[in-house]
Structure formats: C-alpha cells, structure tokens
N, C-alpha and C positions, 0 to 999 in steps of 0.2 A: 120699487121692489121691497123684497119682503123683510117685514122687520127681523131682526138676528136673535133667536130666544137665547135669555138666561137660563144656563145651567145648573144644578144647586151644587155648591162646590162641594156638597157629601158624593157627587157621583165620582168617582175613580176610577181609572185604567189599571186595564192590569194585563199580563201577558202569559198566556197559557204552556203547558209543555209544548205544545205544536209550534209555537208563536206568535203566534194570532192575540192580535189586541181586543181585549171584551173591558165590560163595564162591570161594575159594583156599587153598591153601597150598604149603610149600615144603619139601622134606625132605632131611635128608644121607645118600647110600645107600649110599657106599664110596668107594676111592680108582680112581681109573682107572690098571689098571696100565700103561699104554702112556706116560701124560704124567705119570702119580702125582700129581696135582691131585684135591683131594677132589670128588667128585661130589651133586648132588645133582638132584634132580627134580620137578617141579612140577603141580599139578593147580590146573586151573582150569574155571570155569562149570560148578559146581556147587547149584543152586537152591536149597539150604538149608544153614545151617552144622550142622544133624543129620547133614545126608548127607555133607557134607564132611570131618565128626569121624570119622565110620565109613567112610570109604574113608582115611583117614590113619592109622588104626590100622586096617586089613587090610593096608596097605602096610606097616608098623612090623613086624607079625608076618613079613609076608613076607618081609623081609629078616633078624632073626631066627631062622628058619627056612632061610636060606641059598636062599630061591626066588627074592628078585631077581636079574638078573642085572647088575650094578653096569656093567659093560663094555659092556653096552647099549643105546643110546637110542632110540627110536621116534622117526623122522622124522617130520617137521612141513611144512605148505604154506606156504608164504611167505604168506598172509594172515597167520596164525595165529600166527606168529613175528613177525610185523606188527604185532597188535593184543598182543602181551605187551613188546615192545620200546615201543610209542606210550605204554603206561600211565604208565612210566617218565621217558620223554622229556618228556612235556609239562608234569612239573614242576619242568623246568630250562631252560625259552626262556620267551620275553613270549607277548603273545597277539597280536601281530599277526604273529611269527616261525610262533607254530603255524600260522597261517592260511596263510602261501608252502607250510608243508613240506604241510597237508592239500591242496595244488591238488597240488604235484607228485607227490605217492602218486597221487590221486583220477585225474587226465586224464594220467599217464606214465609210474609204478610197479609202480600194482596192475595194470591192463589189461594188464602183456608177463608177469608176476611171478607173481600171484595163485594159480592155483592147481597153481604145480609145488612139487612136494617140496625141500626149501632142497639138501640132500644130492645132489640128483641133477642140480646147477645147475652149470653149465659153465664156461668161461674163455671159450671161442668163444661162447657164448650172450650173457653179458654183453658181448661185445666188439660184438655184433647190437646188442642193444638202446642201447648207447650211441651208436654209431653215428647212428643211425636217430633219436635224441633230438639231434644235434648236426646233423642235416640240420634239422629242426622247427626247434629254439629254439638256436642257433648260442652264444646268452649266455649262457643259462640251463641248458645239458646238464650241464654240470660240476656243478651244484645237483643235478640228480634222482639221479649218479651217490654221490653223497658222500652222500647220504638212503638209498640203495639197500645201500649198502656197509656202514653203522650197523646194517643190520636183523641182516646178513648178521654181520659183529661179535657182535652181540646174539645170537646162531644158535649160536658157537662156543663165549661163555663158555657158552651152557648143556650145552656138549656134545655137540650137532645136528651139526652141521660139525667139519672141522677145518681147513680154511683160508678164506681168502673169493676166490673167483673176482672181482671184482668189483674187488679191488686189484691183480693181476694184467695187465690190461686197458692198451691203448696207447690215451695219449687222444688222440683226432683231434683235426684244428686245421683247424675251418670254414673254408672259401671266406668273405671277405668280399663284400656285392656292391657294387659303385659305389653305387650309391643310398646304401649307410649309408655309406660315406666321407663323400661329399658332405654329408650329414644333418649330422654330426660337426661335419664343415669350419665349417659356415657357421651353428652353431648358439650364436652368440655376436652382438654387436652394437660397432662401432667407437665410438667417443665421441660421430660427430657423429649417429652412429645411434640412439645411445642418448639424445641427446637429445632426437633428432625425434617420437619414441614415445611420453617421458617428457609433453614439450608437448604431445602429442594427446590424452594421459591425461586431463592436466589440465584443459584447458580443454572437454572435454568430456563426462567423465565425474563419476561423486561421488569424491570428494576421500579415498574411502578406497581408491579401486583405485589411484589416484596413488600418494598413500600406498606401498603394497605393494610396487609396484613401483618405487617410490624407496628403497625400505629394502632392496630384495632386490639391485639395482644397485648400492647404496653400503655394504653391510656383508659381502653374499655368503653371506649365510646361505642355509639352503634352504628351502622354500616350507612343509615340516613344521614344521620353528621359529618361523617367523613367523607362521602360524597360532596358534600354540602358545604363545606371548608374552603375558603380563599389564604391564599398567603398570608396578608395582612390577621388575618387569626391567632397566628403564633409566631410568636416574641423565643427567640435565639436567648435573647438577653436577659428575661424574665423566665425564661426556657417555661412557659405558658402557653397551652393550648384554650384560644376560648369561642367554647362551644353555645353556639346562639341559634341554629337556625336547621334546618333539615328537609333534604329532598322528598318529596311526597307528589303523586299519581292524583293529575285531576281530573276533570272533566274531558272527556274524550280523551282520554291514556294522553292528557299532554304533563311532560314534568315542570313544578312548581318548588320553589323554593321559600318554605314558609318557615315563623316561629314554632319554637320543639312543641311537643305531647304537654307539655307540665310546666311550672316555673322551677319547679327543683331540678328540669333539665340545662335550662341557661345558666351553665356554670363555669369556671375556670379548672383544668386540668394540668396538672404539673407534670412537666415530662423527664425525663434519664436525657444525658448530652450524649449516648449513643444514638437512640431514635432519634434526636435532633438533626443530627451530624448526617441521618441515615434519608433525612425528609430532604437538608440542604442540598446533598447529593443529588436526589431528586427533582430539585428545584433544575440542576442544570441540565441533565440529561432532559426532560422537560421542555427545555425551554428551545436547546439546539432542534427536537427533535420537531416543534411547534410550527418554528422559521423554516424548518422544511417545508413544511405543508402549508405556508405562508401568514401563520396567524403569531400577532406577538405577543408573549408571556409575562413581560415586564409591568403591566399597573399591579396595580396592588388587591382588586378584587379579583385578581386570578382566581380560578381555579386549583388545590391543587391537584386533584386526580380529574381529567377531561376525558369528552371522547376525541374522534380523531378531525372533528368540528369545532374543537377547544369549547366546548357544550357540554352539559351537563351528561350524567351517565346513568343509565337505565338501574333503578335497586337490583336488579335481577343478574345484572350482569355478572357481579363478583363470584356470585353461587356457580356460573361458565367460569371460571379462572381456578377455582376450586375442583372443580370435577378434570379439567384438563391437569393439574397435577397430582392428581388423584392417579385418572391416568395413564401417565407417563412414569409413575416413580411410584410400582409396586412395594416397596420396604415400609412405605407410612401403610400402616394394617389397619387403624383409628379410622375414620371420616365421621367429620366434625360438618354444622352447618357451618355459613358463615356470620350466623351471632353466634354460635359457639365460642366465638374467639370472646366474646366480651363476657360468656361463661366464666373461660377460661382466666381471662385477668382476675375475676373475681375471688376464684377458688386461689390462684396463686400469692392473690393478695392475703385471704386469710390465713393460708398455707406457711405467710413469711412472717406473720403475727399481727398483721391490720387487724384498728377497733372497727367495728360493725358499723360505728355511726360513720365513721371516716369511709368505707368503703360504701356507705349510703348517698354520700355527699359524694361522692370521686363519680359513680357511674349517673348521677342524677334520679335515682330512684326517689319518689315522690311518696311513695310508702317502706317504711321500714321494713312490712311484713317479707316483699318483693325479694329484697337485701337476705333475708332470714332464709327465706327458700333454697336459695344457692348456696349460703354458711354451712345446709343440710349438706349440702353437698361434695363433702370433702374429696380431695382427692384418693385413692387407692394407697398409695404412701404414705399418706399419714395415717388411713383409716388402718391399715396393716399393722402398723408400726404401734398403736395404740396399745397393745394387749403386753406388747417385749416391754414398753417406757414405766408401764403399771408394773411389771415385775418383778424390774429393774428397781422402780422405786422402793417397794415391800423390803427385797433382798437388802438395801441398803441402811434399811430401818432396823431390819433383823440383824444384822452385822452390828451396826450401834450399840443395838441391846446387849450382843453377847461381849462387843469391846467395852460395854458400859460396866459390867457383870464381871467380866475375867480383871479387870482394873479393880472393882472392888474389892473382889477374892485374892490378890495378890496386895492391894494397901491391907488386908485384914493380917495376911502373913508375916508382911514386916513388923505390922504393930506388936503381931504376938512375938515375935523376935525380939523387937526390941524391949519388950516387957519382963523376959526371963533374961 
C-alpha cells in the first residue's frame, strides 16, 4: 500500500467563481533590495493539492540554490489581480455591498482594464477612464474609481506595482443637468401637499399603504428600514420606534435583513400618538388579513409590513403603490419618489423650527453635511414669506423709531408748557 503523502500546511484550498476547488500557496522569497521589505510570492489555480505541494517544494529548492530572483516579479493582468483581491475583499463587506461592487466591475471597470498588465497602466489611461465614467454616471464614478484603486493597491502589496496611477488623477467635476436640479428641488411635499397625498392613500387603498407612507412622513425612516421593522420594534408606551436593521438585496436577488449602513442609522425615533394609533389599527387589520391566508401574526418578530406570504416586501414595491395612487388621483399635482417622504419629513421639521443637530440624529445621518443639503431645500411657502417677514420687521423698527421721536417731541412740548 502506497504511503500517503504529507501535504505542506501552506497549501490552501479555495473556490473560484465557477465553484471549482483549486489550491494555492504563499511563500517568502527574500528581501526587496530597493524597499527593504519582505517579498512573498503566491501561486494559484493549481488543480490538486499534490501539484500545489510539488510546486511549493520546487520553488523552495530554487530559492535555496539562489536561482529565484527575488527582486523581480512577474507582471500580471488586471483581471488576475482582481481575482486575488476579490477573494479577500468579499470577506470584509456585507452581501448587499458586494452586489454593488460586482456591478461596478462587471459593467464599468473590467471592460476597460481587464487584459491590461497592471505595471503598464499609466496615469493618463486612468484619467481617461475616470473621465468617461464621470460622463456616464456623474453620481457613481467615484465608486468605480475607488474600487479600481483598491485593486492597484493590492498589486502594490504583492510587489507587482511600485505606485498607484489611479490615486494620481484629477477628479473631474461633472456638470449637473438642469433636469437633475429640478428633480432634486421638488422631491418633497409641503404640509398641504403631504396631507392631500395621505388623504388619497387612506380613502382609496389598503390601510397598509396609508400606514406605510404615514410612517415615512412622520418618522423620516428610510423605506428599507420601514420594510425591516417588526412589531417588537414599536413601543406604544415609550412612543418610540427602534431602527436597527434594513432590507437589502443580496446575491441572486434574494432579500435579506442586515445591519444599517452606518452606526448613526442605528437609532431610536420618537413618534406622535396619532401615528402610533394608525400603526395599532393596521396591526389589527393585518392580523385578520393574514389569518385568512393561513398565517399567524402574533409573534413578536412579525414584520410590520409583509407580503401575502408573510415575508419580506421587495424594496421596489412601495414605488408601485405610489404610481397607483397617482394614476387614480389626478388632484395630486406633484409627484415625488418614495425617498421624497424622508426629505419631506426633514423639510417640515426645519419649517417647524427643529434644530439641525436634532434632525441629523433623527434621520440617522452620519455626516451633518447631508442634513445641511436638505436644510437648503426649504419649502416654497417658507421661502416666499421670507421677503414679507423681513419687510414687516423693518416696518416695525421704523414705527418704533417714529413713536419714540413723537414721544420725545410731546415730552419737550409738555416741558416747555410747564416752564411757561
């Protein structure tokens, strides 16, 4: 019987994108004479652990005999470095973030850099690529640039590149289209417009739709946060809602519940009694509806908003609810997005006199500049009344000065009369 071969523990299995099990190893090869840093080399794509072990021993012998030139590193294509980087990166981010990363590389980065050797990439080439991304997607190009730079950084750590050309470019400043500015300007409701929308949704559709949009408008939570809420997140006694999770789309478009995007998004939101009463009424309606469908809703972790199978609702579904309301109610002249209710809540908070810091905490903004951007979009009624308030203030001052002069004049006349 053949003796079983001992495999070096440095030989590690991994799976490629096709699900195949391959083997790799990493080995120390010496000191870089230029930087003084330790150099390692890696081998991947070996089909059996025996072949990987044999290749490792061959390299060790080559190093011992002085035949391996540690100061030189074989160049690799961008796609090869990306595969190496991706294996490490996917263990550090949430599944929903990984989906966005995949989109950036598949449709934007890989088509440009795929077959280029990384040590041949120039700053000019990167600048041209980023300029192109900026024209195609002004709001997303920075994401593509940063992901691409991470791959080059990884190539540097492997000793394949000396510096990162993507970090030497000049960021373009995309011109914002007029349509985009208009869209941003009107993507919220005034107090009167909000009330009209809520009245229409309450009178014509399921109480679920009304409850959902009322919650967004009166709490400022994101739609993905609202769709992840369970009944044990709502306290009628404390008049609070606990926001600590969000619905996201994962691999193969599956829905999942995960932690919020930032630490600030994990928060407690105080609620008014009327909205809590709306939620309580919806819970009763939900219970009756779901029982008819064969589902029990009394468990504490029952979703506040669920589909007909008592599962998670697709994040795109509330947009369809809104389109139906707009279609059947022509009296609603202004159309906003679902996210516009969050903007509406912030705008009306500012109009009511709320402090910027309080609004930041309520909405869960990590950066106060995000809150400030909303603050600049005051409602039309507040903006239009600014001039009138200023003029009224000036008239009041003028009237006071006139009254003071008249009073002094009368006082002088009385004094003169008394002396005479």
